[in-house]
N, C-alpha and C positions, 0 to 999 in steps of 0.2 A: 252521617246526620242525613236523613231525608230530605232530598234536593227541591221535593216538592214544598216541603214545611218551610223551607230555607227561602225558595220564591214568594211563598204566601206571606212570610213576615217581611220580605224585603219589600213588597208592595204595600203591606199594612202601615209600615213606617214612613213610608215617601209620600204616602198620599196627602194633599193639604187638608189643612184643618178648616181653610176658608168655602170651602166648595158648597156650603148651604149659605153662607153669608154674603158674599159678591154678587152673586145672580139675584139677590131680592134687591140690591142696590141701585140696579139698571134702572136710569129713569127718576132716579132720587139724588137729592141735593146731599153732598157729603162735605166733611171736614176733612183732608188728608195732611198729618204731620210727619214730615220726613225725618229719616235717620241723621241727616246732615243739620239739622236745626233750621234756624230762620223761621221765616213766616209761614205757617200753615197753609195750603191750596185748597180754595174751596171753588166747588164746581159740581155740575150732574153726569153721574157716571153713565155714559154713550156705550162703550163696549168695554170688553175686557177678553183677555185670553192667559194663559198658563205665566207668563212672564210679564202683561203690561195692562194698565188701565187708560183707557182713553175719557178724558173729562172735558166738558163743555163749561170754560170759565168765563168770565165778563172779558176777557181779553183774547178769547178765541181757543182753539183747541189745543189741549196737553196731554201730552202722553207721558205717563208716569212708570216708571219699572217698578214691579212689584217688591223686589229686594231693597230697595231705597225707602220704601214706607215702613215708618214706625207705628204709626195708628192710625184708624179711617173711624171717624164718628159718622155715623148717619144724622144728618139734621132733620130731614123728616124722617118718621119712622116707616122702615120697608114693611111693604106686603106681608103679612102671615109673621112678623116679628114680634114676639112676647117677651118682654124683659122678667127676669126675675125681680118679684117683690118681695 
């Protein structure tokens, strides 16, 4: 098998699906449901990186690891976001 083809396929399958979603949420209010259950976390997205999202909540800043997130719901529709109708 061609090694370049294998590398391209590996890169394609490991790229995050959220590349276009999370950047649009910076500065917006979101509700994050965690995989552990419990109460959802509500706050404004300040920053993010490949592993974490930093939220400003009513109680202060909160660092959420992406692997612990079940769903992210935008309270304010992000700029350029057009839901399918």
